[in-house]
N, C-alpha and C positions, 0 to 999 in steps of 0.2 A: 764426484764433482760437487763442489760446494755451491749451494743455492742460497743466495742472500734472502733474508726475510723481507717480505713486502713492507714498503715504507708507508706507515699510517700517519695521518694527521688528524688533529682535533681542534675545535674552536671552543674556547672557554666562554661561559656565559658572560664573564666580566669583559672579555674582549669585544663581544657584541655590544655590550652596554657602552663601551668607550668609542665605538665608531662615531665619527663626527659628521656624518651626513647620511641622508636617506639613500643616496646613490650607492654608498658603500654597502648598506644593508641589502639593497636590491641586487647588487653584484654577488653578494654572498649566497642569496637564496635562488638566484636565477637558474642554476642547473636543476634544482629540485622542482622549481615552478614549471620549467619547460617539460620535464618528464611527466609531471602530474597533468599538465594540459594535454600532452600527447595521449595519455591514458584516457582522460575524460572525453576527449573528442573522437574516440574510437566509435565508428558506426557499428551498431549491433543488430539493427533491424530497420524496418521501414513502415511508415504509416500509409494505409490505403487512402485515408482522408483525415482531416483534422478532427481530433476527438476533443469535445468540449465539456467543460464542467458546468453544471447548472442544477437547479432544483425545479420540480421534485425528482426528475429523472434526467440522466444525461448519458451521452455516448461514452465519455471518459469514465463516469461512475460505473456504468454497466460493464465496460471492458475490464476495469480494475477488480470489481467484485467477482466477476466470473473467473478471472485468472487466479484469484486468491482461493476461491472454492476448489478449482481444479488442482492447483499445486498443493493445497493443504490435504486434500484427499490422498494425493500421492505420498506426501510425507507421513501422514497418519496411518495409511494402509487400511482404512475403514471408511464407510460412507459417512458423509457430513450433510446435515439437512440443508444448510445454507450458509452463506458468508455475508458479512456486513462490514462496511467501511464508513467511519465517521466522515462527514462532509469536509470538516476542517482539516482532516488528515491528508487530503490531496492539496498540495501547496501551489499548484499552478492552474491557470484557467484552461489550458489546452495542451495536448501533445500534437506536434505538427504532422502534416502530410509529408511524405518523403522520408529522408534519412533520419533515423533515431539514434542518438548517441548515448553513451553512459551518462553524460552530463544531463541529458533530458530526464533520465530516470532519477538521478540524484535530486534534481530540482522538483520533480513530482513528489518524491518521498525522501526528504533530507534527514528524517529522524531515524534513530537506531531502534525502532520499534520491532519487537519480536512477534511471531505468529503463534497463536495458541488456539486450543479447542476447549470450549466450555460445554458441559453436559448439564442442561438446565431444565427446570420444570416449565409447564405451560404458563403459569402465572408470571414467571420471570420473562418468558418470551413476550407475553402481553405487555409488560412494562417497557421492553425494548421498542415495541411498535408505537407505544404512546410517546416515547422520547423521540423517535424518528418523525412522527407526525407533528409534534410540537416544533420541531426544527424545520419543517417544510419539506422533509424528504432527505434520506441518506442513500448512498449507493448500496444496492442490495443485489445479490446474485439471482440468476434467472429462475430459481425454484420458487421465488416469492412474487406475489401480487397483492397489493392493497391500495386502498384509496383513503384520502384525507378529507374529512368533512368537519368544518368548524374547528380545525386544529386537532382533531381526534382521528384515530385510525378506524376504518370500517372495511368490511368485506375482505378480511385478511385470508389469504390462501397460501399454504406452504405445500409445495408439491401437489397442487390441485385440490387440497383439502383444507377445511377450516382448522384452526388450532384445536388439537385434541387435549382436553384437560387431563387425561390419564397418561399422556406421552411425555417422555424426556427427549429433549431436542439437543442435537449437537450443532454448535455454531462455531464457525471459523472467524477469527477477528484478531485485531492487534492487542498486545498486552496492555497498551495504554487504555483502551476502552474496557478491557477485561478487569483492569485495576480500578475502575470507577471513573475514568476520565470522560470528559464531555458530558458530565452529569449522569453518567450511567452507574450511579451508586448501588443499584440493585445487583450489580455483578461482583461487588467487592468481596463478599464472603463465599464466592463460588470457587471450587477447586479448578485450577488451570492445568491442562495437559500441554506441556511445552513441546514444540515441534523442532526446536533447534535451528530455526531459520529466521533471518530478518525479513521483514515485510519487503524491503527494497530488493533484497537478493532474490526473493521469489519472483518479483516483477522482472528483474534482469534475466533470470533463467528463462522465463516464459518468452520474452522478446527474442532471445537467442535461439530458443527452440523453434519458434515460428520462422525465423530467418533461415534456419537449417532445412526447414520443410518447404522453403520457397513461398511462405505465406506472409502477409502483411498484417499489421495491427488494424483491427476493424471492429466496429460495433454499431448497433442501431438502437433507436428508441423502440421499446416494445410494450409500453403501457404497464410497466412493473409498479410504478407509483403514479397516481393521478390525484389531483386536487379537484373536488367536485363542490357544487353549491349546496 
């Protein structure tokens, strides 16, 4: 039996350029737009309460930093001392209570930032805390506690201990910060261990995993970062 080849069609760039109205362009892209909207509006989880972004500490910051630490340890296969997220990297002020869609996660993290692990000395870790204090606080995972006094970090604790000058610390973070972004120039010469995952994809995976376990997105303020007189 003869089977005819499928009929394919294409649209040349010059054809698009010659369209004489925005309505024709809208008609052309409508099927793709509808498919994308369907994908982005897919509900992948739910929030127990609204998670807010704020300084020096916030529920949205705590939630994001903790999940990044958890997921990076899974990808890395070894313990990681803590995770840090630059404040400006979170692009919305809150995640809502109730249904969470893929669109919500793309709005939170629109960049194509990858996750990396840095193995750095105590001096470099100290510089990171200085940078975070200058900024008024960044999201940091639950292994960390510190306070900010006169714009400087004090009482730093990592896993319940002061910074050990003889220890090398493993930090999970975005490649943007690891490459010196947000004035973290002290990271520029440090070797990165790539995890092969985008920051946004790790968030998405975490939300889906919580949903499969019947759990909701949630976080509390814990005194990880405090500003004192």
